[in-house]
N, CA, C and O atoms as a GROMACS GRO file, in nm:
protein
  388
    1UNK      N    1  -3.749  -1.122  -5.229
    1UNK     CA    2  -3.609  -1.118  -5.145
    1UNK      C    3  -3.460  -1.062  -5.184
    1UNK      O    4  -3.361  -1.120  -5.138
    2UNK      N    5  -3.447  -0.962  -5.261
    2UNK     CA    6  -3.358  -0.860  -5.309
    2UNK      C    7  -3.371  -0.775  -5.180
    2UNK      O    8  -3.280  -0.760  -5.099
    3UNK      N    9  -3.526  -0.708  -5.168
    3UNK     CA   10  -3.567  -0.614  -5.104
    3UNK      C   11  -3.518  -0.621  -4.978
    3UNK      O   12  -3.457  -0.520  -4.945
    4UNK      N   13  -3.527  -0.755  -4.852
    4UNK     CA   14  -3.498  -0.801  -4.741
    4UNK      C   15  -3.343  -0.786  -4.726
    4UNK      O   16  -3.278  -0.728  -4.640
    5UNK      N   17  -3.305  -0.851  -4.827
    5UNK     CA   18  -3.240  -0.853  -4.790
    5UNK      C   19  -3.092  -0.700  -4.814
    5UNK      O   20  -2.973  -0.701  -4.784
    6UNK      N   21  -3.178  -0.593  -4.876
    6UNK     CA   22  -3.099  -0.477  -4.910
    6UNK      C   23  -3.164  -0.429  -4.767
    6UNK      O   24  -3.231  -0.528  -4.794
    7UNK      N   25  -3.191  -0.400  -4.697
    7UNK     CA   26  -3.300  -0.370  -4.586
    7UNK      C   27  -3.219  -0.380  -4.483
    7UNK      O   28  -3.169  -0.294  -4.411
    8UNK      N   29  -3.209  -0.540  -4.485
    8UNK     CA   30  -3.129  -0.597  -4.347
    8UNK      C   31  -2.960  -0.587  -4.370
    8UNK      O   32  -2.876  -0.639  -4.296
    9UNK      N   33  -2.938  -0.523  -4.470
    9UNK     CA   34  -2.803  -0.539  -4.501
    9UNK      C   35  -2.767  -0.314  -4.466
    9UNK      O   36  -2.649  -0.280  -4.462
   10UNK      N   37  -2.841  -0.241  -4.453
   10UNK     CA   38  -2.866  -0.124  -4.472
   10UNK      C   39  -2.865  -0.012  -4.276
   10UNK      O   40  -2.825   0.088  -4.215
   11UNK      N   41  -2.977  -0.194  -4.268
   11UNK     CA   42  -3.005  -0.169  -4.106
   11UNK      C   43  -2.841  -0.198  -4.030
   11UNK      O   44  -2.818  -0.114  -3.943
   12UNK      N   45  -2.772  -0.261  -4.043
   12UNK     CA   46  -2.656  -0.370  -4.002
   12UNK      C   47  -2.572  -0.232  -4.034
   12UNK      O   48  -2.541  -0.158  -3.942
   13UNK      N   49  -2.543  -0.209  -4.143
   13UNK     CA   50  -2.427  -0.089  -4.175
   13UNK      C   51  -2.514   0.026  -4.092
   13UNK      O   52  -2.445   0.015  -3.991
   14UNK      N   53  -2.608   0.124  -4.056
   14UNK     CA   54  -2.577   0.155  -3.984
   14UNK      C   55  -2.578   0.164  -3.842
   14UNK      O   56  -2.567   0.262  -3.767
   15UNK      N   57  -2.594   0.035  -3.819
   15UNK     CA   58  -2.542  -0.029  -3.640
   15UNK      C   59  -2.470  -0.017  -3.623
   15UNK      O   60  -2.447  -0.006  -3.502
   16UNK      N   61  -2.332  -0.004  -3.736
   16UNK     CA   62  -2.194  -0.024  -3.762
   16UNK      C   63  -2.192   0.148  -3.727
   16UNK      O   64  -2.165   0.188  -3.614
   17UNK      N   65  -2.215   0.213  -3.806
   17UNK     CA   66  -2.214   0.322  -3.867
   17UNK      C   67  -2.198   0.416  -3.684
   17UNK      O   68  -2.098   0.474  -3.642
   18UNK      N   69  -2.335   0.400  -3.610
   18UNK     CA   70  -2.348   0.488  -3.490
   18UNK      C   71  -2.222   0.456  -3.396
   18UNK      O   72  -2.164   0.535  -3.322
   19UNK      N   73  -2.190   0.304  -3.418
   19UNK     CA   74  -2.089   0.296  -3.282
   19UNK      C   75  -1.963   0.330  -3.296
   19UNK      O   76  -1.874   0.375  -3.223
   20UNK      N   77  -1.976   0.290  -3.436
   20UNK     CA   78  -1.806   0.340  -3.546
   20UNK      C   79  -1.775   0.494  -3.469
   20UNK      O   80  -1.662   0.532  -3.437
   21UNK      N   81  -1.935   0.591  -3.441
   21UNK     CA   82  -1.868   0.708  -3.350
   21UNK      C   83  -1.894   0.759  -3.247
   21UNK      O   84  -1.910   0.876  -3.213
   22UNK      N   85  -1.899   0.654  -3.190
   22UNK     CA   86  -1.931   0.611  -3.010
   22UNK      C   87  -1.828   0.630  -3.001
   22UNK      O   88  -1.811   0.508  -2.993
   23UNK      N   89  -1.734   0.666  -2.993
   23UNK     CA   90  -1.612   0.677  -2.998
   23UNK      C   91  -1.579   0.769  -2.888
   23UNK      O   92  -1.577   0.890  -2.913
   24UNK      N   93  -1.541   0.706  -2.714
   24UNK     CA   94  -1.514   0.814  -2.586
   24UNK      C   95  -1.397   0.881  -2.639
   24UNK      O   96  -1.331   0.838  -2.734
   25UNK      N   97  -1.375   0.980  -2.580
   25UNK     CA   98  -1.258   1.125  -2.662
   25UNK      C   99  -1.188   1.060  -2.573
   25UNK      O  100  -1.243   0.955  -2.542
   26UNK      N  101  -1.062   1.084  -2.503
   26UNK     CA  102  -0.955   1.052  -2.377
   26UNK      C  103  -0.996   1.210  -2.278
   26UNK      O  104  -0.992   1.328  -2.311
   27UNK      N  105  -1.031   1.150  -2.160
   27UNK     CA  106  -1.087   1.287  -2.096
   27UNK      C  107  -0.935   1.340  -2.097
   27UNK      O  108  -0.844   1.263  -2.126
   28UNK      N  109  -0.894   1.565  -2.044
   28UNK     CA  110  -0.796   1.576  -2.040
   28UNK      C  111  -0.798   1.608  -1.832
   28UNK      O  112  -0.910   1.583  -1.789
   29UNK      N  113  -0.716   1.645  -1.739
   29UNK     CA  114  -0.798   1.638  -1.576
   29UNK      C  115  -0.650   1.720  -1.617
   29UNK      O  116  -0.558   1.683  -1.691
   30UNK      N  117  -0.666   1.849  -1.534
   30UNK     CA  118  -0.528   1.953  -1.522
   30UNK      C  119  -0.545   1.913  -1.392
   30UNK      O  120  -0.630   1.856  -1.324
   31UNK      N  121  -0.430   1.963  -1.380
   31UNK     CA  122  -0.418   1.996  -1.242
   31UNK      C  123  -0.297   2.056  -1.171
   31UNK      O  124  -0.186   2.012  -1.200
   32UNK      N  125  -0.308   2.143  -1.087
   32UNK     CA  126  -0.236   2.233  -1.083
   32UNK      C  127  -0.143   2.236  -0.994
   32UNK      O  128  -0.172   2.204  -0.879
   33UNK      N  129   0.016   2.282  -1.034
   33UNK     CA  130   0.102   2.183  -0.961
   33UNK      C  131   0.179   2.356  -0.819
   33UNK      O  132   0.184   2.478  -0.837
   34UNK      N  133   0.222   2.258  -0.688
   34UNK     CA  134   0.189   2.331  -0.622
   34UNK      C  135   0.345   2.386  -0.639
   34UNK      O  136   0.446   2.323  -0.671
   35UNK      N  137   0.326   2.553  -0.600
   35UNK     CA  138   0.430   2.651  -0.589
   35UNK      C  139   0.560   2.604  -0.516
   35UNK      O  140   0.559   2.659  -0.405
   36UNK      N  141   0.630   2.556  -0.524
   36UNK     CA  142   0.733   2.542  -0.381
   36UNK      C  143   0.835   2.640  -0.392
   36UNK      O  144   0.858   2.672  -0.508
   37UNK      N  145   0.906   2.700  -0.302
   37UNK     CA  146   0.955   2.842  -0.313
   37UNK      C  147   1.082   2.749  -0.185
   37UNK      O  148   1.038   2.689  -0.087
   38UNK      N  149   1.273   2.759  -0.223
   38UNK     CA  150   1.279   2.714  -0.118
   38UNK      C  151   1.340   2.851  -0.012
   38UNK      O  152   1.374   2.966  -0.040
   39UNK      N  153   1.336   2.812   0.054
   39UNK     CA  154   1.410   2.971   0.227
   39UNK      C  155   1.491   2.872   0.229
   39UNK      O  156   1.523   2.763   0.181
   40UNK      N  157   1.514   2.961   0.311
   40UNK     CA  158   1.652   2.896   0.385
   40UNK      C  159   1.547   2.905   0.618
   40UNK      O  160   1.465   2.972   0.681
   41UNK      N  161   1.607   2.827   0.629
   41UNK     CA  162   1.558   2.775   0.745
   41UNK      C  163   1.547   2.890   0.858
   41UNK      O  164   1.455   2.873   0.938
   42UNK      N  165   1.648   3.036   0.882
   42UNK     CA  166   1.586   3.120   0.916
   42UNK      C  167   1.479   3.236   0.889
   42UNK      O  168   1.465   3.340   0.953
   43UNK      N  169   1.374   3.171   0.725
   43UNK     CA  170   1.244   3.197   0.666
   43UNK      C  171   1.176   3.162   0.757
   43UNK      O  172   1.088   3.242   0.788
   44UNK      N  173   1.182   3.066   0.816
   44UNK     CA  174   1.019   2.942   0.877
   44UNK      C  175   0.988   3.058   1.058
   44UNK      O  176   1.042   3.121   1.148
   45UNK      N  177   0.876   3.016   1.009
   45UNK     CA  178   0.783   3.094   1.063
   45UNK      C  179   0.851   3.032   1.237
   45UNK      O  180   0.919   2.936   1.273
   46UNK      N  181   0.789   3.147   1.304
   46UNK     CA  182   0.868   3.080   1.480
   46UNK      C  183   0.755   2.954   1.531
   46UNK      O  184   0.777   2.855   1.600
   47UNK      N  185   0.672   2.985   1.489
   47UNK     CA  186   0.606   2.821   1.508
   47UNK      C  187   0.643   2.664   1.459
   47UNK      O  188   0.600   2.550   1.481
   48UNK      N  189   0.723   2.712   1.400
   48UNK     CA  190   0.754   2.535   1.342
   48UNK      C  191   0.897   2.532   1.387
   48UNK      O  192   0.969   2.435   1.410
   49UNK      N  193   0.928   2.694   1.398
   49UNK     CA  194   1.065   2.672   1.482
   49UNK      C  195   1.084   2.587   1.593
   49UNK      O  196   1.155   2.486   1.594
   50UNK      N  197   0.977   2.660   1.739
   50UNK     CA  198   0.949   2.612   1.825
   50UNK      C  199   0.902   2.417   1.826
   50UNK      O  200   0.925   2.329   1.910
   51UNK      N  201   0.855   2.416   1.737
   51UNK     CA  202   0.787   2.245   1.682
   51UNK      C  203   0.959   2.172   1.659
   51UNK      O  204   1.025   2.086   1.716
   52UNK      N  205   0.979   2.260   1.548
   52UNK     CA  206   1.103   2.209   1.546
   52UNK      C  207   1.285   2.163   1.709
   52UNK      O  208   1.382   2.088   1.722
   53UNK      N  209   1.245   2.224   1.749
   53UNK     CA  210   1.305   2.236   1.894
   53UNK      C  211   1.234   2.144   2.000
   53UNK      O  212   1.263   2.124   2.118
   54UNK      N  213   1.160   2.109   1.943
   54UNK     CA  214   1.086   2.029   2.085
   54UNK      C  215   1.170   1.842   2.082
   54UNK      O  216   1.255   1.783   2.016
   55UNK      N  217   1.069   1.810   2.209
   55UNK     CA  218   1.192   1.665   2.165
   55UNK      C  219   1.109   1.611   2.138
   55UNK      O  220   1.115   1.527   2.228
   56UNK      N  221   0.962   1.565   2.039
   56UNK     CA  222   0.962   1.529   1.904
   56UNK      C  223   1.074   1.527   1.806
   56UNK      O  224   1.070   1.431   1.729
   57UNK      N  225   1.192   1.627   1.787
   57UNK     CA  226   1.315   1.630   1.644
   57UNK      C  227   1.353   1.705   1.733
   57UNK      O  228   1.340   1.826   1.715
   58UNK      N  229   1.404   1.661   1.841
   58UNK     CA  230   1.574   1.611   1.935
   58UNK      C  231   1.616   1.554   1.809
   58UNK      O  232   1.548   1.467   1.754
   59UNK      N  233   1.785   1.620   1.732
   59UNK     CA  234   1.852   1.516   1.721
   59UNK      C  235   1.887   1.515   1.548
   59UNK      O  236   1.975   1.460   1.483
   60UNK      N  237   1.764   1.611   1.509
   60UNK     CA  238   1.687   1.587   1.302
   60UNK      C  239   1.748   1.710   1.291
   60UNK      O  240   1.765   1.774   1.395
   61UNK      N  241   1.794   1.768   1.157
   61UNK     CA  242   1.829   1.863   1.096
   61UNK      C  243   1.792   1.930   1.002
   61UNK      O  244   1.715   1.874   0.925
   62UNK      N  245   1.818   2.032   0.980
   62UNK     CA  246   1.682   2.048   0.808
   62UNK      C  247   1.809   2.086   0.739
   62UNK      O  248   1.905   2.161   0.758
   63UNK      N  249   1.755   1.979   0.628
   63UNK     CA  250   1.831   1.979   0.516
   63UNK      C  251   1.795   2.062   0.459
   63UNK      O  252   1.871   2.158   0.475
   64UNK      N  253   1.705   2.086   0.387
   64UNK     CA  254   1.675   2.191   0.302
   64UNK      C  255   1.492   2.217   0.366
   64UNK      O  256   1.428   2.145   0.443
   65UNK      N  257   1.453   2.343   0.297
   65UNK     CA  258   1.333   2.381   0.342
   65UNK      C  259   1.264   2.407   0.232
   65UNK      O  260   1.345   2.430   0.142
   66UNK      N  261   1.090   2.421   0.174
   66UNK     CA  262   1.077   2.502   0.096
   66UNK      C  263   0.934   2.539   0.144
   66UNK      O  264   0.877   2.457   0.216
   67UNK      N  265   0.854   2.683   0.102
   67UNK     CA  266   0.785   2.737   0.104
   67UNK      C  267   0.657   2.681   0.009
   67UNK      O  268   0.670   2.709  -0.110
   68UNK      N  269   0.537   2.607   0.044
   68UNK     CA  270   0.454   2.600  -0.078
   68UNK      C  271   0.299   2.670  -0.048
   68UNK      O  272   0.200   2.642   0.019
   69UNK      N  273   0.345   2.784  -0.146
   69UNK     CA  274   0.276   2.882  -0.137
   69UNK      C  275   0.114   2.870  -0.228
   69UNK      O  276   0.047   2.970  -0.254
   70UNK      N  277   0.071   2.715  -0.270
   70UNK     CA  278   0.010   2.705  -0.289
   70UNK      C  279  -0.100   2.681  -0.187
   70UNK      O  280  -0.212   2.727  -0.165
   71UNK      N  281  -0.030   2.602  -0.141
   71UNK     CA  282  -0.146   2.450   0.058
   71UNK      C  283  -0.067   2.617   0.175
   71UNK      O  284  -0.145   2.682   0.245
   72UNK      N  285   0.074   2.649   0.169
   72UNK     CA  286   0.058   2.802   0.232
   72UNK      C  287   0.108   2.649   0.371
   72UNK      O  288   0.052   2.656   0.480
   73UNK      N  289   0.195   2.547   0.348
   73UNK     CA  290   0.245   2.532   0.504
   73UNK      C  291   0.416   2.437   0.440
   73UNK      O  292   0.458   2.438   0.325
   74UNK      N  293   0.461   2.388   0.525
   74UNK     CA  294   0.663   2.428   0.459
   74UNK      C  295   0.608   2.282   0.466
   74UNK      O  296   0.504   2.232   0.510
   75UNK      N  297   0.739   2.224   0.394
   75UNK     CA  298   0.776   2.124   0.355
   75UNK      C  299   0.947   2.149   0.394
   75UNK      O  300   1.023   2.241   0.368
   76UNK      N  301   0.961   2.041   0.456
   76UNK     CA  302   1.090   2.056   0.546
   76UNK      C  303   1.185   1.895   0.521
   76UNK      O  304   1.143   1.792   0.572
   77UNK      N  305   1.305   1.896   0.442
   77UNK     CA  306   1.410   1.715   0.415
   77UNK      C  307   1.475   1.798   0.569
   77UNK      O  308   1.520   1.911   0.591
   78UNK      N  309   1.451   1.667   0.660
   78UNK     CA  310   1.540   1.655   0.804
   78UNK      C  311   1.630   1.504   0.774
   78UNK      O  312   1.603   1.414   0.695
   79UNK      N  313   1.717   1.514   0.847
   79UNK     CA  314   1.802   1.411   0.872
   79UNK      C  315   1.863   1.386   0.957
   79UNK      O  316   1.943   1.478   0.972
   80UNK      N  317   1.880   1.290   1.051
   80UNK     CA  318   1.945   1.243   1.198
   80UNK      C  319   2.034   1.121   1.150
   80UNK      O  320   1.982   1.012   1.130
   81UNK      N  321   2.186   1.145   1.128
   81UNK     CA  322   2.267   1.069   1.127
   81UNK      C  323   2.215   1.004   0.972
   81UNK      O  324   2.186   1.088   0.887
   82UNK      N  325   2.203   0.851   0.934
   82UNK     CA  326   2.204   0.792   0.838
   82UNK      C  327   2.043   0.820   0.782
   82UNK      O  328   2.030   0.766   0.672
   83UNK      N  329   1.943   0.874   0.819
   83UNK     CA  330   1.784   0.872   0.826
   83UNK      C  331   1.747   0.997   0.756
   83UNK      O  332   1.795   1.100   0.804
   84UNK      N  333   1.698   1.004   0.690
   84UNK     CA  334   1.621   1.134   0.603
   84UNK      C  335   1.440   1.102   0.646
   84UNK      O  336   1.377   1.005   0.603
   85UNK      N  337   1.400   1.178   0.713
   85UNK     CA  338   1.226   1.201   0.643
   85UNK      C  339   1.230   1.387   0.580
   85UNK      O  340   1.298   1.489   0.595
   86UNK      N  341   1.108   1.340   0.504
   86UNK     CA  342   0.974   1.503   0.445
   86UNK      C  343   0.964   1.488   0.580
   86UNK      O  344   1.001   1.396   0.653
   87UNK      N  345   0.897   1.615   0.611
   87UNK     CA  346   0.787   1.644   0.704
   87UNK      C  347   0.738   1.784   0.631
   87UNK      O  348   0.798   1.866   0.562
   88UNK      N  349   0.564   1.771   0.691
   88UNK     CA  350   0.568   1.876   0.648
   88UNK      C  351   0.444   1.999   0.757
   88UNK      O  352   0.362   1.941   0.828
   89UNK      N  353   0.444   2.142   0.757
   89UNK     CA  354   0.407   2.170   0.857
   89UNK      C  355   0.300   2.244   0.885
   89UNK      O  356   0.214   2.160   0.856
   90UNK      N  357   0.250   2.322   0.914
   90UNK     CA  358   0.158   2.414   0.861
   90UNK      C  359   0.179   2.536   0.938
   90UNK      O  360   0.176   2.530   1.061
   91UNK      N  361   0.202   2.652   0.873
   91UNK     CA  362   0.281   2.773   0.952
   91UNK      C  363   0.236   2.782   1.164
   91UNK      O  364   0.283   2.849   1.256
   92UNK      N  365   0.149   2.698   1.157
   92UNK     CA  366   0.141   2.695   1.331
   92UNK      C  367   0.202   2.630   1.403
   92UNK      O  368   0.194   2.623   1.526
   93UNK      N  369   0.316   2.537   1.280
   93UNK     CA  370   0.359   2.487   1.392
   93UNK      C  371   0.415   2.354   1.416
   93UNK      O  372   0.522   2.301   1.448
   94UNK      N  373   0.197   2.301   1.362
   94UNK     CA  374   0.108   2.133   1.321
   94UNK      C  375   0.186   2.072   1.212
   94UNK      O  376   0.204   2.119   1.100
   95UNK      N  377   0.237   1.940   1.268
   95UNK     CA  378   0.215   1.837   1.127
   95UNK      C  379   0.170   1.803   1.070
   95UNK      O  380   0.076   1.730   1.102
   96UNK      N  381   0.203   1.828   0.937
   96UNK     CA  382   0.084   1.764   0.895
   96UNK      C  383   0.126   1.616   0.787
   96UNK      O  384   0.217   1.611   0.704
   97UNK      N  385   0.012   1.490   0.829
   97UNK     CA  386   0.032   1.362   0.841
   97UNK      C  387   0.006   1.324   0.647
   97UNK      O  388   0.015   1.209   0.605
   0.00000   0.00000   0.00000
């Protein structure tokens, strides 16, 4: 009987040890941060300037402009009266939604 209890204890201990070592380590996910470079409105591509001059954006003034070098598009903070928006445009002047 002592042998049965001893064997049962060893099997139980082995099972506990396996679950103790089966702990998952946290997964680290690295994401590249976009490289934003502040630019003036004069540095915007002509296609973006033409889009901003269209009727869809009439009355909106560019407050800040950034060139996202990682994704090669332009991010603009525009304002019309008390309302502000953040817009993204491709270098072809098309809005990215």
